[in-house]
C-alpha positions in Angstrom: 93.2 87.8 119.3 91.7 91.0 117.2 90.9 90.0 114.0 88.0 91.5 111.3 86.5 90.9 107.9 85.9 94.1 106.1 84.7 94.6 102.6 85.1 98.0 100.2 84.0 99.2 97.1 87.2 100.3 95.7 90.9 100.1 97.1 90.8 103.1 98.9 87.7 102.5 101.0 88.7 98.7 101.9 92.1 100.2 102.6 90.2 102.6 105.1 88.0 99.7 106.4 90.9 97.7 107.5 93.1 100.6 109.0 90.0 101.6 111.1 89.4 97.9 112.3 93.1 97.7 113.7 92.8 101.2 115.2 90.9 100.2 117.9 91.0 101.2 121.9 90.8 97.4 122.7 93.8 96.8 120.5 97.0 98.8 121.8 99.2 97.1 119.2 97.2 97.9 116.4 97.9 94.5 115.3 95.7 91.4 113.6 96.0 87.7 112.9 94.3 86.1 110.3 92.6 89.1 108.7 90.5 89.2 105.3 90.0 92.1 103.2 87.4 92.0 100.1 87.4 94.7 97.5 84.6 94.5 95.3 86.2 96.8 92.2 89.9 96.4 92.9 91.0 98.4 89.9 89.4 101.5 91.3 90.6 103.9 94.1 90.3 107.7 95.1 93.3 109.3 93.3 92.8 112.3 95.6 93.1 110.2 98.4 96.1 108.4 97.5 97.8 111.7 96.5 97.4 112.7 100.2 98.6 109.2 101.5 101.5 109.6 99.3 102.2 112.9 101.0 102.7 111.1 104.4 104.7 108.3 103.0 107.2 110.7 101.2 107.5 112.4 104.4 108.5 109.1 106.3 110.7 108.4 103.2 108.4 105.3 101.8 108.2 104.7 98.4 105.3 106.0 96.0 102.1 103.5 96.1 102.8 103.4 92.5 106.0 101.9 92.8 104.7 99.3 95.5 101.9 98.4 92.9 104.2 98.0 90.0 106.5 94.9 92.1 103.3 93.3 91.7 102.0 94.4 88.4 104.1 96.6 86.6 101.2 98.6 84.5 103.3 101.0 82.5 105.4 98.1 80.9 102.5 96.5 80.1 100.8 99.1 78.6 103.7 99.2 75.9 103.9 95.6 75.2 101.8 94.1 72.3 100.9 91.1 73.8 101.6 88.9 77.0 104.5 87.1 75.7 106.2 90.6 74.9 105.6 91.6 78.3 107.4 88.8 79.9 110.1 88.8 77.4 110.8 92.7 78.3 110.3 92.2 81.9 112.5 89.1 82.3 115.5 91.1 80.3 114.8 94.2 82.7 114.7 91.7 85.9 118.5 91.4 86.3 118.4 95.2 86.8 115.5 95.7 88.6 117.1 93.4 91.3 120.1 95.4 91.9 117.1 98.3 93.2 117.4 98.3 97.2 114.7 95.7 98.7 114.7 94.0 95.4 117.9 91.4 95.8 115.5 88.4 96.4 113.2 89.6 93.2 110.1 91.0 92.6 106.4 89.5 93.3 105.9 89.9 89.5 109.4 88.6 88.7 108.2 85.4 90.7 104.8 85.4 88.9 106.7 85.5 85.6 109.9 84.2 86.1 109.0 81.5 89.2 112.4 79.5 89.7 111.8 76.0 88.2 114.2 72.9 87.5 117.6 73.3 86.1 117.5 77.3 86.3 114.0 77.2 84.1 111.9 80.3 84.4 108.2 79.5 84.6 105.5 81.9 83.5 102.9 81.3 86.0 100.6 84.1 85.0 100.7 82.8 81.1 99.8 79.4 82.5 96.6 81.0 84.4 95.5 83.1 81.2 96.0 79.8 79.0 93.9 78.1 81.5 91.0 80.1 82.1 90.8 80.8 78.4 90.4 77.0 77.7 87.8 77.0 80.9 85.8 79.7 79.8 85.3 77.8 76.1 84.5 74.9 77.7 80.6 73.3 78.3 81.4 72.9 82.3 84.2 75.1 82.9 85.7 74.5 86.8 85.3 77.2 89.2 88.1 76.7 91.5 90.6 73.8 92.9 91.2 73.2 96.5 94.7 74.4 96.9 97.4 73.6 99.6 100.4 74.8 97.6 101.2 71.2 97.0 100.9 71.8 93.1 104.3 73.1 91.6 104.1 75.7 88.4 105.8 73.2 86.2 103.6 70.6 86.9 101.9 69.1 83.5 98.4 70.5 84.3 99.3 73.9 85.8 96.4 74.9 88.4 94.8 78.3 88.3 97.2 79.6 91.0 100.3 81.4 91.5 103.0 80.5 94.0 105.4 83.4 95.2 107.0 81.6 97.9 109.6 79.2 96.7 110.2 76.8 99.5 113.8 75.8 98.8 115.3 79.2 98.8 113.1 81.7 101.0 114.1 81.1 104.5 114.2 84.7 106.2 112.3 85.5 109.0 111.3 89.3 107.4 111.1 90.7 104.3 110.5 89.2 100.8 108.4 87.4 100.2 105.2 88.3 102.3 103.0 87.4 99.3 103.1 83.9 99.5 100.2 82.7 97.2 97.3 84.0 94.6 94.6 82.4 93.4 92.0 82.9 90.9 88.3 81.7 90.3 86.2 81.6 87.5 82.3 82.1 88.0 79.4 81.2 85.6 79.0 84.4 84.6 82.3 84.7 83.4 84.3 86.9 85.9 87.7 86.2 87.2 87.9 86.7 91.1 91.3 87.0 92.7 92.7 85.9 96.4 96.0 86.6 97.7 97.8 85.1 100.9 100.1 87.1 102.7 101.9 86.0 105.9 102.5 89.6 107.2 101.1 93.2 105.9 102.0 96.3 106.8 99.4 98.5 106.3 100.9 102.2 105.6 104.2 100.7 104.4 102.8 98.3 101.9 99.1 97.6 102.0 97.4 100.1 99.5 100.2 99.7 96.8 99.5 96.1 97.0 95.8 96.0 97.0 96.2 98.3 93.9 98.9 96.0 92.3 96.8 92.9 92.9 93.7 94.5 91.4 95.5 95.6 88.3 97.1 91.9 87.9 93.4 90.3 88.1 92.2 93.0 85.7 95.1 92.1 83.3 94.5 88.3 83.8 91.1 88.6 83.2 91.2 90.8 79.9 94.0 88.7 78.7 91.8 85.4 78.8 88.8 87.8 77.4 86.9 87.5 80.9 86.0 90.3 83.4 87.5 91.0 86.5 85.5 90.4 89.3 86.1 91.0 93.2 89.6 90.6 95.1 90.0 89.2 98.5 93.5 89.9 100.5 94.0 87.5 103.9 96.9 88.3 106.1 98.3 86.0 108.7 99.5 89.2 110.4 98.3 92.7 109.8 100.0 95.9 111.5 98.7 99.6 111.4 102.4 101.3 111.2 102.9 104.8 110.5 102.2 108.2 111.8 99.3 107.2 113.3 98.2 110.8 114.5 98.4 111.9 111.0 96.6 109.0 109.3 93.6 109.6 111.8 92.1 112.4 109.6 92.4 110.5 106.4 91.1 107.3 107.9 88.1 109.4 109.6 87.3 111.2 106.4 87.5 114.7 108.2 90.7 116.0 105.9 88.9 118.5 103.0 90.0 115.9 100.5 87.6 113.4 102.0 84.9 116.0 102.6 
């Protein structure tokens, strides 16, 4: 079994390190199990690199990285919203239309985070619950750093944990497809920084991972800002990771031999 644990100072460097860890001679399938990617500053990436990667993605008829990132956190919509309640109201109003787009029939990740399916067709704003809990804990004398989680709690429970479920056990029974992201968790350290962790059942590095890292970093920064705190690191764990896509065309980007990287 191939596995790895890599760290990058931003989204670009972390993604390159993860791809290179999979692209090894002793790993002909370019797959790994239980992989860990840590991003020191998940709100930053190399825009020029992203543009080069997007050109390859467009040639393969994949969505732009920005589009992928927006399924996890709609940054443009958030920038127009006066507060979190406004963002949630606007997203929920647009959600039926968004679900008509190809690939969104089962919902979007951000939709699950702010409209999680609750009892009697209720919609649960998990992100709002997390922001409120972090605010409360940060202002207390002995704030809790983390909780040990096994997805036993439901976001409609009275004492909402600082986590966000994406996988709904009663309706997500597909072997493939949405949701590959199962769970997000947030930790508050003693310096007032919020750190994030995300668990994926499967991660396709070319098709989804870069945009997912970017979206998760923006979500983390948003939650920290709304709680009056500072964003910290992001850790992404994948049960299964695969380096897909046009490998020969990707390798110059991954090795830093393109004019852009130089």
